[in-house]
C-alpha positions, 0 to 999 in steps of 0.5 A: 086399590089405594093409589098410594101403594107403589107396585112393581111389575116383574116378568115371570116368563112366557110373557106373564108378569106379576105385580108386587108391593113392599108388603107382598113380594115372593121368594125362592120358597114360593117358587119351590113350592109351586114346582113341588106341588106337581099340579095337574091340568084338571086341578081345582087349587086353593092357595091359602095366604096367596099374597101377590099370587105367585104360586097360582100364577106360576101354575097358570103361566104353565097351564097346569091347573083348571082354576085357582082361588087365592085367599088372603087376609090382606085386601091389598094382597087380593087387589094386587093379585086381581090386577095381575090376573086381569092384565094377564087374562087369567080369568080362572083365578078368583081372589078372596079377601078373608081370614082363612078361619072364616071361609065357610060360605065363601069357598065350597068345602070338599071340592079342592084337588090341591091346596098350597100354602106358604105360611107364616114361619114363626110361632106367635111368641117366637122372636120380635114382631114387625110393628107393621100389621101386614108384615107381622101377619105374613111372618108370625102366626098372629092371624092364624096358626099352623093348626088353623091352616091344616084344619081348614085344609082338611075341610076344603079338600076332597077325599084324596085331595092334596095339601102341599106346604113349605116350612122351616125344618124346626117346625117339621115334627109339628107339621106332620103331627097336625096333618095326621091329627086332621086325617091328612096323611103325609106322603112326600117330604123333601128338604132344601139346602143352599149347597152340599154340606149345609143344613136344610133351611126349608122343608116341602111336605105333601099330605093326602086327605084320607090317604094310606100310610107311607111317606116318601123321603125325596133327595135333598134339593140343592140350590147351588152347585159349584158356585152356580145354580144347580141343574135342578134349580135351573129347571125349576126356575124354567121360563123365569130363569132369565130374570135370575141367572 
């Protein structure tokens, strides 16, 4: 790893810590997605665009999954995630430095039970782009599109395997359309708002490979209630809450 990269060491509960850098940190959306995905102990998980690895490490912290592959186009990201895995003894986490549209021969197709992805939220031509290439790829679909993510997920998932993603509400119609185009049937949808009375700022979606039709709309998740974190947010933060509350 480039020795000029400054790392921060952050506890995430249960005596587990994660390394982050200026380019590769994490936010509330990633924590919410890790909880929404409802991982199972025998799941083989692939996290696309893993960054610092927060989603897999939250799952591994709670011993919720069998193993996880974290894919990221940034070498810095995969090296940081590998350092976190080694120091926490997570020997079932495997980082892969690759563009997700070039995974053939690097990851076995048709074997994943669960794929998670916290993607770039902005379309290629939306808004101003950051001149930093790593930041730009994290925020804009410059290296892969939403369709690329769903297309490769359909190849990676076993039949009945699940894809769980978070995105901005304004991209929801596109997200659901693309899932169905690639035979990933939307099964669960949940919106997230800061507090009651405000518009959602995030959507959480689960699709099932070759699943039957039938979409469940779950109650809106509120981050705050009565000037404090909501009871559900306190549950989601769980062992990590001592660093947030």
